C-alpha positions in Angstrom: 0.0 0.0 0.0 1.4 3.3 -1.1 0.3 6.4 0.9 -1.0 9.1 -1.4 -3.4 12.0 -1.4 -7.0 10.8 -1.4 -6.2 7.4 0.0 -8.8 6.3 2.6 -7.6 4.3 5.6 -10.2 2.0 7.1 -12.8 3.8 4.8 -12.6 6.6 7.4 -9.4 8.6 7.3 -8.6 10.3 4.1 -5.0 11.4 3.5 -4.8 15.1 2.7 -1.0 15.9 2.6 2.2 14.4 3.7 3.7 16.7 6.3 6.8 14.9 7.5 8.9 11.9 6.8 10.9 9.7 9.2 13.1 6.7 8.9 10.3 4.2 9.6 7.2 6.1 8.7 5.4 9.0 7.0 3.2 11.4 8.8 0.1 12.7 6.9 -2.5 15.2 7.7 -5.8 13.3 7.3 -9.5 14.0 7.6 -11.8 11.8 9.8 -14.7 11.4 7.3 -17.1 10.7 10.2 -16.4 13.7 12.3 -14.7 16.0 9.9 -11.8 16.7 12.3 -8.2 16.9 11.2 -6.0 14.0 12.5 -2.5 12.8 12.1 -1.8 9.5 10.4 1.5 7.8 11.0 2.0 5.2 8.2 4.7 2.6 7.7 6.9 3.6 4.7 6.0 1.6 1.6 9.5 0.0 1.3 9.0 -1.5 4.7 5.6 -3.1 4.0 5.5 -6.7 4.9 8.5 -6.5 7.3 7.2 -8.2 10.4 9.8 -6.5 12.7 8.6 -3.1 11.8 5.0 -4.1 11.9 5.4 -5.6 15.3 6.9 -2.4 16.6 4.1 -0.4 15.2 1.6 -2.8 16.8 3.4 -2.4 20.1 3.3 1.4 19.9 -0.4 1.3 19.2 -1.1 -1.1 22.1 1.0 0.8 24.6 -0.4 4.2 23.8 -4.0 3.5 22.8 -6.3 3.8 25.8 -4.0 6.2 27.6 -6.0 9.4 28.4 -4.6 12.5 30.0 -4.5 16.2 29.1 -0.8 15.9 28.8 -0.7 12.9 26.4 -1.2 13.1 22.7 -4.2 10.8 22.2 -4.0 7.8 19.9 -7.4 7.4 18.3 -7.1 4.3 16.1 -4.8 2.0 14.2 -5.0 -0.6 11.5 -3.2 -2.7 8.9 -3.6 -3.5 5.3 -1.5 -5.2 2.6 1.5 -5.5 4.8 1.4 -1.9 5.9 0.2 -0.4 9.1 -0.8 3.0 10.6 -1.7 4.9 13.7 -4.3 7.6 13.9 -3.7 10.3 16.5 -4.7 13.8 17.4 -3.1 16.7 15.6 -1.5 19.0 18.1 -1.1 22.6 17.3 2.0 23.9 19.0 5.8 23.4 19.0 8.3 20.7 20.1 10.3 21.6 23.2 13.4 20.8 21.1 12.6 23.7 18.8 11.9 26.0 21.7 15.2 25.1 23.3 16.9 25.7 19.9 15.4 29.2 19.7 15.9 30.2 23.3 19.2 28.5 24.2 18.2 28.4 27.9 15.0 28.6 29.8 14.2 30.1 33.2 13.0 27.7 36.0 9.6 29.4 35.8 9.4 28.4 32.1 10.7 24.8 32.1 9.5 23.4 35.5 5.8 23.8 34.8 6.3 22.0 31.5 8.2 19.1 33.2 5.5 18.9 35.9 2.9 18.4 33.2 5.0 15.7 31.5 5.4 14.0 34.9 1.7 13.8 35.4 1.4 12.2 32.0 4.1 9.8 32.9 2.2 8.8 36.0 -0.7 7.7 33.9 1.7 5.8 31.5 3.4 4.1 34.4 0.2 3.2 36.2 -0.8 1.4 32.9 2.3 -0.7 33.1 4.1 1.1 30.3 7.6 2.6 30.3 8.1 5.3 27.6 11.9 4.8 27.2 12.3 7.8 24.9 11.4 10.9 26.9 13.2 13.8 25.2 12.5 17.4 24.0 11.4 16.4 20.5 8.8 14.1 22.0 7.2 16.9 24.1 4.8 19.2 22.3 3.6 22.5 23.7 0.4 24.0 22.4 -0.6 27.6 22.2 -2.1 27.6 25.7 1.2 26.2 27.2 -0.2 22.7 27.5 2.5 20.1 27.2 1.8 16.8 25.4 4.0 13.8 25.7 4.1 11.8 22.5 5.8 8.9 20.5 5.6 5.5 22.1 7.6 4.0 19.3 10.1 2.2 21.6 7.9 2.0 24.7 7.5 -1.3 26.6 4.5 -2.7 28.4 4.2 -5.0 31.4 2.5 -7.7 29.4 4.4 -7.1 26.2 6.5 -9.9 24.7 10.2 -8.6 24.5 11.3 -7.7 21.0 15.0 -7.3 21.8 17.5 -9.9 23.1 18.6 -9.9 26.7 21.1 -7.2 27.4 20.0 -5.0 24.4 19.6 -1.3 25.1 16.9 0.9 23.5 16.6 4.6 23.9 18.3 7.9 22.9 21.8 7.9 24.4 21.7 11.5 25.4 18.7 10.9 27.7 19.4 7.3 28.7 19.3 6.3 32.4 22.4 4.6 33.8 20.6 1.3 34.5 19.3 1.2 31.0 22.7 1.9 29.6 23.9 -1.2 31.6 21.3 -3.4 30.0 18.9 -3.6 32.9 15.2 -3.7 32.6 13.7 -0.3 31.9 11.4 1.1 34.6 9.6 4.3 35.2 12.6 5.7 37.1 14.4 5.8 33.8 11.7 8.1 32.4 12.2 10.4 35.4 16.0 10.5 34.8 15.3 11.7 31.2 13.3 14.5 32.6 16.3 15.4 34.7 18.5 15.6 31.6 15.9 17.8 29.9 15.8 20.1 32.9 19.6 20.4 33.0 19.7 21.1 29.3 17.0 23.8 29.5 18.6 25.5 32.5 22.2 25.4 31.3 22.0 25.3 27.5 23.6 21.9 27.0 23.4 18.4 28.3 25.5 17.2 31.2 27.3 14.4 29.3 29.3 14.2 26.1 31.1 11.6 24.0 32.3 10.9 20.5 30.0 8.0 20.1 26.5 6.9 21.3 28.2 4.2 23.5 30.6 6.8 25.0 27.6 9.0 25.9 25.7 6.1 27.4 28.7 5.1 29.6 29.1 8.7 30.7 25.6 8.4 32.3 26.9 5.4 34.2 30.3 6.7 35.3 30.6 10.5 35.0 29.8 13.0 37.7 27.0 15.4 36.8 28.6 18.9 36.4 27.1 21.2 39.0 24.3 23.6 38.0 25.3 27.3 38.2 24.6 29.1 41.5 22.3 31.4 39.6 19.8 28.5 39.5 17.8 28.5 42.8 18.9 25.9 45.3 15.6 24.0 45.3 15.7 23.7 41.6 19.3 22.4 41.6 18.4 19.9 44.2 15.4 18.4 42.3 17.4 18.2 39.1 20.3 16.4 40.8 17.9 14.1 42.5 16.4 13.2 39.1 20.0 12.5 37.9 20.9 10.2 40.7 22.8 7.1 39.4 20.6 4.7 41.4 16.9 4.6 40.5 16.0 4.3 44.2 17.6 7.7 44.9 15.3 9.4 42.4 11.8 10.6 43.2 9.6 7.7 44.0 7.1 8.4 41.3 6.2 10.8 38.6 3.3 12.0 40.7 5.6 12.8 43.6 7.9 14.7 41.2 5.0 16.7 39.7 3.9 17.8 43.2 7.4 18.8 44.1 7.9 20.8 41.0 4.6 22.6 41.7 5.8 23.6 45.1 9.1 24.8 43.8 7.4 27.0 41.1 5.1 28.6 43.6 8.1 29.5 45.8 10.3 30.9 43.0 11.5 34.5 43.5 9.1 37.0 42.1 11.7 38.2 39.6 11.6 34.7 38.0 8.4 35.7 36.4 8.2 38.2 33.6 4.5 39.0 32.6 5.7 40.6 29.4 7.8 37.6 28.4 7.0 35.9 25.0 5.1 32.7 25.7 7.1 29.5 25.7 5.3 28.2 22.6 5.7 31.4 20.6 8.0 31.0 17.6 10.9 33.2 16.7 13.2 33.2 13.8 13.0 30.3 11.4 10.3 28.6 13.5 7.8 31.5 13.2 4.2 30.6 12.4 4.5 26.9 13.0 2.9 24.7 10.4 1.2 21.3 10.7 4.5 19.7 9.8 6.0 21.2 13.0 3.4 20.0 15.4 2.7 16.4 14.7 3.9 13.9 17.2 7.7 14.1 16.6 9.3 10.8 17.1 12.4 11.0 15.0 15.3 13.1 16.4 15.1 16.9 16.3 17.5 19.2 14.4 19.6 19.7 17.5 21.9 22.6 17.9 25.3 21.1 17.0 27.0 23.4 19.4 25.4 21.7 22.4 27.6 19.7 24.6 26.7 16.0 24.9 26.2 15.0 21.3 28.0 14.5 18.1 25.4 15.3 15.5 21.8 14.4 16.1 20.7 12.4 19.1 18.8 9.4 17.9 17.3 6.3 19.5 19.7 3.5 19.4 20.0 -0.1 20.4 23.2 -1.8 21.5 24.1 -4.7 23.6 26.1 -3.5 26.6 27.7 -5.2 29.6 25.7 -6.2 32.7 27.7 -3.7 34.8 29.6 -0.6 33.9 33.1 0.6 34.8 33.3 2.9 37.8 35.7 5.8 37.9 38.5 5.6 40.4 37.6 8.9 42.0 34.1 7.6 42.6 31.7 9.7 44.5 29.6 12.5 43.0 27.8 15.3 44.9 24.6 17.1 44.0 23.8 20.4 45.5 25.1 20.6 49.0 24.0 17.1 49.8 26.1 14.0 50.6 28.3 12.4 48.1 26.8 9.6 46.1 28.8 6.6 44.9 28.7 5.8 41.2 26.5 2.9 40.2 28.1 -0.3 41.3 29.7 1.0 44.5 33.2 0.7 45.8 35.0 -2.5 45.4 33.2 -3.3 42.2 35.3 -1.3 39.8 35.8 -3.4 36.7 37.4 -2.6 33.4 35.1 -3.5 30.5 36.8 -4.5 27.3 35.4 -5.4 24.0 36.1 -9.1 23.6 34.6 -9.8 20.2 34.0 -7.9 17.0 30.6 -6.8 15.9 28.9 -9.9 14.6 25.6 -8.5 13.3 24.2 -5.1 12.5 20.6 -4.8 11.7 19.1 -1.6 10.4 16.1 -1.0 12.5 14.0 2.1 13.0 12.3 2.2 16.4 10.0 5.2 16.0 7.5 5.8 13.3 7.2 9.4 14.4 9.0 12.2 12.5 10.9 15.4 13.1 8.8 18.0 14.8 10.0 20.5 12.3 10.8 18.2 9.4 10.0 19.3 5.9 8.3 16.9 3.5 10.8 14.7 1.7 13.4 14.7 4.5 14.5 11.5 6.2 16.3 10.7 9.4 19.1 8.1 9.6 17.9 4.7 10.7 18.6 3.3 14.1 21.4 0.7 14.2 20.9 -2.4 16.3 24.3 -3.9 17.0 24.9 -7.3 18.6 28.2 -7.1 20.3 29.8 -9.5 22.8 31.3 -7.9 25.9 33.2 -9.4 28.8 34.7 -8.2 32.1 38.4 -8.2 32.5 39.7 -9.9 35.6 
């Protein structure tokens, strides 16, 4: 099945125009013939039709996201398959991706970013209560509409409690720049990993770059495990620094106990921010400037593929993208060990003292499978552009004695 203008999906959703293109799927503006409303249709690319791996991921995305209802979630309305292809129908959100807002602004004040993160945390509580872990919380997957309402989107690599695993044991899925330490080590993803990603987003928004860097995706992933988080500047209020560093704790148990708890904590912090943190004349967060002025539909549809990140940001080489790689069961700890956050006590790196081990690559890469793990597209992609595919690498590792 080839997506084209006028094609009807399920005899109900008529394709109007292609508004974005990703590595795994196309995003079309469509019309619901029953209600007349505009919707977004995410459709498997024609060349991938019949590929059971891609279809299974699309099905998993539909299962994990359909039925989730919350003001801060982009609603999935329907899904279907035909002639080896598949699609997901979802609401069309008018607004901007947080990644574009960060690109325009460079940094955001606590009074700007914390309310957005509180909204996303509330959405994540609903997700986690449903037994789903998002696994790809990042700025390009957070949309902000004209009223300042944040919408979490793109469940392309999410995992559910009753879902059959689609990756081998020890395989890692996520975007390296926002990957929790335990996930980088190949452990089972939990809701705590989604909260860690919110901490990275908060740090990035407040400072203007991410806390960890590396020349490769694997280097960045291991930095989450081993590196100390650089302190936030003193210009950031102490309560804000503390909650961000709590989110970035190496051990999941040291992070907020739930997304709900985090949302309430962020609410309290925002209320107590100094009065000069608020500027009533400030341009709204969603308002576009520069090349992002007057956002089009192509800029507001459930962005799942990586954003056009500012290349000057620390913590990435090129564009952050979801990746899958088999990593060791435990990561190497740095000899100097402990990290501190805020003025609190030192925290040992994941693994603790006496467990420092050098990890060496024992065998060469034995299989590389090109796999796209998100059918969503760039929040601000133009029609006809594509994102590089995700690479799944099966690599054997062992611990040196």
